C-alpha positions as CSV (number, residue, x, y, z in Angstrom):
1,X,0.0,0.0,0.0
2,X,1.4,3.4,-1.0
3,X,1.4,5.6,2.1
4,X,0.2,8.7,0.3
5,X,-2.8,6.9,-1.0
6,X,-3.8,5.9,2.5
7,X,-3.2,9.4,3.7
8,X,-5.5,10.9,1.1
9,X,-8.2,8.4,1.8
10,X,-8.0,9.0,5.5
11,X,-8.1,12.8,5.0
12,X,-11.3,12.4,2.9
13,X,-12.9,10.1,5.5
14,X,-11.9,12.4,8.4
15,X,-13.4,15.4,6.6
16,X,-16.6,13.5,6.0
17,X,-16.8,12.4,9.6
18,X,-16.3,16.0,10.7
19,X,-19.1,17.2,8.4
20,X,-21.4,14.4,9.7
21,X,-20.8,15.5,13.2
22,X,-21.5,19.2,12.4
23,X,-24.7,18.2,10.6
24,X,-25.9,16.1,13.5
25,X,-25.2,19.0,15.9
26,X,-27.5,21.1,13.7
27,X,-24.7,23.5,12.6
28,X,-25.2,22.5,8.9
29,X,-28.7,22.8,7.5
30,X,-30.5,20.9,4.8
31,X,-29.8,17.4,3.4
32,X,-26.2,16.1,3.5
33,X,-24.9,13.7,0.9
34,X,-21.6,12.2,1.9
35,X,-19.1,10.3,-0.2
36,X,-18.2,7.7,2.5
37,X,-17.2,4.5,0.7
38,X,-15.9,6.4,-2.3
39,X,-12.5,7.4,-0.8
40,X,-10.5,4.8,-2.8
41,X,-11.9,6.1,-6.1
42,X,-11.2,9.7,-5.2
43,X,-7.6,9.0,-4.1
44,X,-6.8,6.5,-6.9
45,X,-8.0,9.0,-9.6
46,X,-7.3,12.5,-8.3
47,X,-3.7,11.9,-7.3
48,X,-2.9,11.5,-11.0
49,X,-4.0,15.1,-11.8
50,X,-1.6,17.9,-12.3
51,X,-1.9,21.7,-12.6
52,X,-4.1,22.6,-15.6
53,X,-6.3,19.5,-15.3
54,X,-10.0,20.0,-14.8
55,X,-12.3,18.2,-12.3
56,X,-16.1,18.1,-12.6
57,X,-18.0,16.6,-9.7
58,X,-21.5,15.5,-8.8
59,X,-23.2,16.3,-5.4
60,X,-20.9,13.9,-3.4
61,X,-18.0,16.1,-4.2
62,X,-16.0,16.3,-0.9
63,X,-13.6,13.3,-1.2
64,X,-12.2,14.4,-4.7
65,X,-11.9,18.0,-3.5
66,X,-10.0,17.0,-0.4
67,X,-7.6,14.8,-2.3
68,X,-7.2,17.6,-4.9
69,X,-5.8,19.9,-2.2
70,X,-8.7,22.4,-1.8
71,X,-8.2,24.0,1.6
72,X,-10.4,22.4,4.3
73,X,-11.3,25.5,6.2
74,X,-13.1,27.4,3.3
75,X,-14.9,24.1,2.5
76,X,-16.2,23.7,6.0
77,X,-17.0,27.5,6.3
78,X,-19.1,27.1,3.1
79,X,-21.2,24.3,4.7
80,X,-21.6,26.4,7.8
81,X,-23.0,29.2,5.7
82,X,-20.2,31.7,6.5
83,X,-19.4,34.5,4.1
84,X,-15.7,33.4,3.8
85,X,-16.7,30.0,2.5
86,X,-15.8,28.8,-1.0
87,X,-19.1,30.1,-2.3
88,X,-19.5,32.9,0.2
89,X,-21.8,30.7,2.3
90,X,-24.4,30.5,-0.5
91,X,-23.5,27.4,-2.5
92,X,-23.7,24.6,0.1
93,X,-22.2,21.2,0.0
94,X,-23.5,20.2,-3.5
95,X,-22.0,23.2,-5.3
96,X,-18.5,23.4,-4.0
97,X,-15.9,24.8,-6.4
98,X,-12.4,26.1,-6.6
99,X,-11.3,28.3,-9.5
100,X,-7.6,27.8,-8.5
101,X,-7.9,24.0,-8.9
102,X,-10.2,24.1,-11.9
103,X,-12.7,22.1,-9.9
104,X,-16.4,22.4,-9.5
105,X,-19.5,20.4,-8.6
106,X,-23.2,20.5,-9.3
107,X,-26.3,19.2,-7.6
108,X,-28.0,18.7,-11.0
109,X,-28.0,14.9,-11.7
110,X,-25.8,14.2,-14.7
111,X,-24.4,17.7,-15.0
112,X,-20.9,16.7,-14.2
113,X,-20.5,15.1,-17.7
114,X,-21.1,18.2,-19.8
115,X,-19.2,20.3,-17.3
116,X,-16.3,17.8,-17.7
117,X,-16.6,18.0,-21.5
118,X,-16.3,21.8,-21.3
119,X,-13.2,21.6,-19.1
120,X,-11.7,19.0,-21.5
121,X,-12.4,21.3,-24.5
122,X,-10.7,24.2,-22.7
123,X,-7.8,22.1,-21.8
124,X,-7.3,20.8,-25.3
125,X,-7.4,24.4,-26.7
126,X,-5.4,26.2,-24.0
127,X,-3.2,23.7,-22.2
128,X,-2.0,20.9,-24.5
129,X,-1.6,17.7,-22.5
130,X,-4.2,18.7,-19.9
131,X,-7.2,16.5,-19.3
132,X,-10.5,16.7,-17.4
133,X,-12.1,14.1,-15.1
134,X,-15.8,13.9,-14.5
135,X,-17.2,11.9,-11.6
136,X,-20.8,10.7,-11.8
137,X,-23.0,7.9,-10.5
138,X,-24.7,4.9,-12.2
139,X,-28.1,6.4,-11.7
140,X,-27.1,9.7,-13.5
141,X,-26.2,7.8,-16.6
142,X,-29.9,7.8,-17.6
143,X,-29.9,11.6,-17.9
144,X,-30.1,13.0,-21.4
145,X,-27.2,15.4,-21.0
146,X,-25.0,12.5,-19.9
147,X,-25.8,10.4,-23.0
148,X,-25.3,13.5,-25.2
149,X,-21.9,14.0,-23.7
150,X,-20.9,10.4,-24.4
151,X,-21.6,11.2,-28.1
152,X,-20.1,14.7,-28.3
153,X,-16.8,13.7,-26.4
154,X,-16.1,11.1,-29.1
155,X,-17.1,13.3,-32.0
156,X,-14.8,16.1,-30.7
157,X,-12.0,13.7,-29.4
158,X,-12.0,15.3,-26.0
159,X,-9.4,14.4,-23.4
160,X,-12.1,13.4,-20.9
161,X,-12.1,10.6,-18.3
162,X,-15.5,9.8,-16.9
163,X,-15.5,7.9,-13.6
164,X,-18.8,6.3,-13.0
165,X,-19.2,5.2,-9.3
166,X,-21.5,2.3,-9.4
167,X,-23.2,1.5,-6.1
168,X,-26.2,-0.2,-7.8
169,X,-28.7,2.4,-6.5
170,X,-30.4,5.5,-7.9
171,X,-31.5,7.1,-4.7
172,X,-33.8,4.3,-3.5
173,X,-34.3,2.5,-6.8
174,X,-32.1,-0.4,-8.0
175,X,-30.3,1.0,-11.0
176,X,-30.7,-2.2,-13.0
177,X,-34.5,-1.9,-12.7
178,X,-34.6,1.4,-14.7
179,X,-31.6,1.0,-17.0
180,X,-31.3,-0.6,-20.4
181,X,-27.8,-1.9,-20.5
182,X,-25.0,-1.0,-18.1
183,X,-23.0,2.3,-18.1
184,X,-19.8,0.7,-19.5
185,X,-21.7,-1.0,-22.4
186,X,-23.3,2.4,-23.3
187,X,-20.0,4.2,-23.3
188,X,-18.4,1.5,-25.4
189,X,-21.2,1.7,-27.9
190,X,-20.3,5.4,-28.5
191,X,-16.6,4.5,-29.0
192,X,-15.2,5.2,-25.6
193,X,-12.2,3.2,-24.2
194,X,-13.6,1.5,-21.1
195,X,-12.4,-0.3,-18.1
196,X,-13.9,-1.5,-14.8
197,X,-12.4,-1.7,-11.3
198,X,-13.1,-2.7,-7.8
199,X,-13.7,0.8,-6.2
200,X,-12.8,-0.4,-2.7
201,X,-9.2,-1.3,-3.8
202,X,-7.3,2.0,-4.0
203,X,-4.2,0.4,-5.6
204,X,-6.3,-1.2,-8.3
205,X,-8.0,2.1,-9.0
206,X,-4.7,3.9,-9.1
207,X,-3.1,1.4,-11.5
208,X,-6.1,1.4,-13.8
209,X,-6.4,5.1,-13.8
210,X,-2.7,5.4,-14.5
211,X,-3.0,3.6,-17.8
212,X,-6.2,5.4,-18.9
213,X,-4.8,8.9,-18.1
214,X,-1.4,8.3,-19.7
215,X,-3.2,7.3,-22.9
216,X,-5.5,10.2,-22.6
217,X,-2.7,12.7,-22.4
218,X,-1.0,11.2,-25.5
219,X,-4.1,10.5,-27.6
220,X,-7.2,12.5,-26.7
221,X,-9.8,9.8,-27.1
222,X,-12.3,9.8,-24.1
223,X,-12.1,7.1,-21.5
224,X,-14.7,5.6,-19.2
225,X,-14.0,3.9,-15.9
226,X,-16.7,2.0,-14.0
227,X,-15.8,1.7,-10.3
228,X,-18.0,-0.6,-8.1
229,X,-18.1,0.6,-4.5
230,X,-20.6,0.8,-1.6
231,X,-22.7,3.7,-0.5
232,X,-22.1,3.5,3.2
233,X,-24.4,6.2,4.5
234,X,-27.3,5.8,2.1
235,X,-28.5,8.5,-0.2
236,X,-28.2,11.1,2.5
237,X,-27.4,11.4,6.2
238,X,-30.4,10.1,8.2
239,X,-31.6,8.0,5.2
240,X,-34.6,6.1,6.7
241,X,-33.8,2.9,4.8
242,X,-30.3,2.8,6.3
243,X,-31.8,3.4,9.8
244,X,-34.2,0.5,9.2
245,X,-31.4,-1.7,8.0
246,X,-29.5,-1.0,11.2
247,X,-32.5,-1.4,13.6
248,X,-35.3,-3.1,11.6
249,X,-37.6,-3.6,14.6
250,X,-37.1,-0.2,16.1
251,X,-36.9,2.1,13.1
252,X,-39.0,-0.1,10.9
253,X,-42.0,-0.2,13.2
254,X,-44.0,2.3,11.1
255,X,-43.3,0.5,7.9
256,X,-44.2,-2.9,9.5
257,X,-47.4,-1.4,10.9
258,X,-48.4,-0.2,7.4
259,X,-47.6,-3.6,5.9
260,X,-49.5,-5.5,8.6
261,X,-52.5,-3.2,8.0
262,X,-52.8,-4.2,4.4
263,X,-53.9,-7.7,5.5
264,X,-57.3,-6.3,6.5
265,X,-57.7,-4.0,3.5
266,X,-59.3,-5.2,0.2
267,X,-57.5,-4.7,-3.1
268,X,-54.1,-5.7,-4.3
269,X,-52.6,-2.3,-4.9
270,X,-51.6,-1.7,-1.3
271,X,-50.4,-5.2,-1.0
272,X,-48.2,-4.8,-4.1
273,X,-46.7,-1.7,-2.5
274,X,-46.1,-3.5,0.8
275,X,-44.3,-6.3,-1.0
276,X,-42.1,-3.8,-2.8
277,X,-41.3,-2.2,0.6
278,X,-40.4,-5.5,2.1
279,X,-38.2,-6.4,-0.8
280,X,-36.3,-3.1,-0.6
281,X,-35.9,-3.5,3.2
282,X,-34.5,-7.0,2.7
283,X,-32.0,-5.9,0.1
284,X,-30.8,-3.1,2.3
285,X,-30.4,-5.4,5.3
286,X,-28.5,-8.0,3.2
287,X,-26.2,-5.3,1.8
288,X,-25.5,-3.8,5.2
289,X,-24.9,-7.1,7.0
290,X,-22.7,-8.3,4.1
291,X,-20.6,-5.1,4.3
292,X,-20.2,-5.6,8.1
293,X,-19.1,-9.2,7.7
294,X,-16.5,-8.3,5.0
295,X,-14.0,-5.5,5.9
296,X,-13.4,-5.1,2.2
297,X,-16.8,-3.3,2.0
298,X,-15.1,-0.2,3.6
299,X,-12.2,1.0,1.4
300,X,-10.6,2.9,4.3
301,X,-10.6,-0.2,6.5
302,X,-9.2,-2.2,3.6
303,X,-6.4,0.3,3.0
304,X,-5.6,0.3,6.7
305,X,-5.3,-3.5,6.8
306,X,-2.9,-3.2,3.8
307,X,-0.7,-0.9,5.8
308,X,-0.2,-3.5,8.6
309,X,3.4,-4.3,7.4
310,X,4.3,-0.7,8.2
311,X,2.5,0.1,11.4
312,X,4.8,2.9,12.3
313,X,4.1,4.8,9.1
314,X,0.3,4.1,9.4
315,X,0.2,5.4,12.9
316,X,2.1,8.5,12.0
317,X,-0.3,9.2,9.1
318,X,-3.3,8.7,11.3
319,X,-1.9,11.1,14.0
320,X,-1.1,13.8,11.4
321,X,-4.5,13.5,9.7
322,X,-6.2,13.8,13.0
323,X,-4.2,16.8,13.9
324,X,-4.9,18.4,10.6
325,X,-8.6,18.0,10.9
326,X,-8.6,19.2,14.5
327,X,-6.9,22.4,13.5
328,X,-9.2,22.9,10.5
329,X,-12.3,22.4,12.6
330,X,-11.2,24.8,15.2
331,X,-10.5,27.5,12.6
332,X,-13.8,26.7,10.7
333,X,-15.9,27.0,13.8
334,X,-14.5,30.4,14.9
335,X,-17.2,33.0,15.0
336,X,-20.0,30.5,14.0
337,X,-23.3,31.5,15.8
338,X,-24.2,29.0,18.5
339,X,-20.7,27.7,18.9
340,X,-19.3,28.8,22.3
341,X,-15.9,27.1,22.2
342,X,-14.4,26.2,18.8
């Protein structure tokens, strides 16, 4: 395990954990979509980028931005609604951006692909050898603008790498139930070079991306990487289906009551809905318990296990990352209303 890859994964996880804590304390308003589980993809891809490369992100944008080197304090201040945040406190967590790093994100589903195409076009015209990377999800690949980008990027021979993070879910719908063909098959049909990788294995992601990006810099034919990885915190923090999967009897009592009530009601419509709810709950429970039994389900835990041959370096990295996040949090919370001691 390359120590820097573990460091970047741990930084991304530490940032997300800090954000989750702030959200649970009520200091961040609105929904919160975390990228926990995607750290290996972020570290394995973004560490290949250099000055002049563009980065287009979806609404789970924090891990790639942390790895890219965007300062933590302005990111946190943005989420806290402070005027010195990345977007002056007005953009929120789904629209973080950094002009200095040519990085931006959007809460519009599928928008990262055309944004990435624009960055790739600018790079091809203004910075020969530069590339752009667009992160998206498997559910977003059904959006019209995403499919249009698959066509246009080939027609214009754009130096664009699309990284599709496949967690098999489109919010609360199984992606396979609403998709005709997989994302990789669609990209290949348009003429993209494609590859697939285990998104929980950072070294595999890094090696696969290394080959794709090297070819992309030399020969600007767009490339598509499908990375399979889990969605550890559900669609958003507090996702009721995740709460039910953790405590099916406690959190699922309302759902179970509704299902039980259908027994006394005539008509099959409600029963059909109840059956669908039960199937979804079962899938989530199975996915959750499977991930808990298998430490490979968490990419950070997997990377940590891979560092066991160099415990001294691992412990040093963990101390340094913890200190970095403590300092960033203290600075980010300074002057925030409702916080007595930052």
